[in-house]
C-alpha positions in Angstrom: -28.1 -20.4 -0.6 -24.8 -18.7 0.0 -23.1 -19.5 3.3 -22.0 -15.9 3.9 -25.7 -14.8 3.5 -26.8 -17.4 5.9 -24.1 -16.2 8.4 -25.5 -12.7 8.1 -29.0 -14.0 8.6 -28.0 -15.9 11.8 -26.4 -12.8 13.3 -29.5 -10.7 12.6 -31.7 -13.4 14.0 -29.7 -13.5 17.2 -29.5 -9.7 17.6 -33.0 -8.9 16.3 -31.6 -5.5 15.5 -30.3 -4.7 12.0 -27.9 -1.8 12.9 -26.2 -3.8 15.7 -25.9 -6.9 13.5 -24.3 -4.8 10.7 -21.9 -3.4 13.2 -21.0 -6.8 14.6 -20.5 -8.1 11.0 -18.4 -5.1 10.1 -20.5 -4.4 6.9 -22.7 -1.5 5.8 -26.3 -1.6 6.9 -27.5 -1.3 3.2 -25.5 -4.4 2.3 -27.1 -6.3 5.2 -30.6 -5.2 4.1 -29.9 -6.3 0.5 -28.6 -9.7 1.7 -31.7 -10.3 3.8 -34.0 -9.2 0.9 -32.3 -11.7 -1.5 -32.7 -14.5 1.1 -36.4 -13.6 1.4 -36.7 -13.8 -2.4 -35.1 -17.2 -2.4 -37.4 -18.5 0.4 -40.4 -16.8 -1.0 -41.6 -15.5 2.4 -40.6 -12.7 4.7 -38.1 -13.9 7.3 -38.5 -11.0 9.7 -41.6 -9.1 11.0 -40.5 -5.5 11.3 -42.8 -3.5 13.6 -42.6 -0.3 15.6 -39.3 -0.6 17.4 -39.2 -4.4 17.3 -37.9 -7.0 14.8 -39.1 -10.6 15.2 -38.6 -13.8 13.3 -41.5 -15.2 11.3 -42.3 -18.9 11.2 -40.3 -19.2 7.9 -37.4 -17.3 9.6 -37.4 -19.7 12.6 -37.3 -22.7 10.2 -34.5 -21.1 8.1 -32.6 -20.3 11.3 -32.5 -24.0 12.3 -31.4 -25.0 8.8 -28.9 -22.2 8.5 -27.1 -23.1 11.8 -26.8 -26.7 10.6 -25.4 -25.7 7.2 -22.9 -23.2 8.8 -21.7 -25.9 11.2 -21.3 -28.4 8.3 -19.5 -25.9 6.1 -15.7 -25.4 6.2 -14.5 -22.3 8.1 -14.0 -19.2 6.0 -10.6 -18.7 4.5 -8.5 -16.0 6.2 -7.9 -12.9 4.0 -4.2 -12.6 2.9 -2.4 -9.8 4.8 -1.4 -6.8 2.7 2.3 -6.4 2.3 3.6 -3.8 4.7 5.7 -0.7 3.7 5.9 0.9 0.4 5.1 4.4 -0.8 1.8 5.7 -2.0 2.1 6.9 -5.5 0.0 9.8 -6.9 -1.3 9.5 -10.4 0.5 11.7 -12.9 -2.1 13.8 -14.6 -1.4 15.9 -17.8 -2.2 19.1 -16.1 -3.3 22.2 -18.0 -2.1 22.8 -21.5 -0.3 26.1 -22.0 -2.4 28.9 -23.5 -1.2 30.4 -26.7 -2.4 33.8 -27.4 -4.3 34.3 -30.6 -5.2 30.7 -31.2 -8.4 29.2 -30.0 -8.5 25.8 -28.4 -9.4 23.2 -31.0 -13.0 21.9 -30.9 -13.8 24.0 -27.9 -16.9 26.3 -27.9 -16.7 29.6 -26.2 -18.2 29.7 -22.8 -21.2 32.1 -22.6 -22.1 34.2 -19.6 
């Protein structure tokens, strides 16, 4: 199991609310849902019971939560992302633009546009 997926699972298990967990992690909600679905496929059982307005851990989810916290504690801390160099100028791509229209000559390999 991926450590980052386990970290995401632990945050959802603590919050018991997917949108708040996604906001805390700083990731899109769809990415969080897909990560949890992949974990559920690996485990073979649902980790969360999603009901009307409430999300709860299942028995398999509670067991995985204990194991996930141990694995996260034993894992090395995540590496810091390198900072982007400051300054510089944004460059626009140089497109070809429109070709000049020459009267009397049709464009090559171009069908006439019907109305």
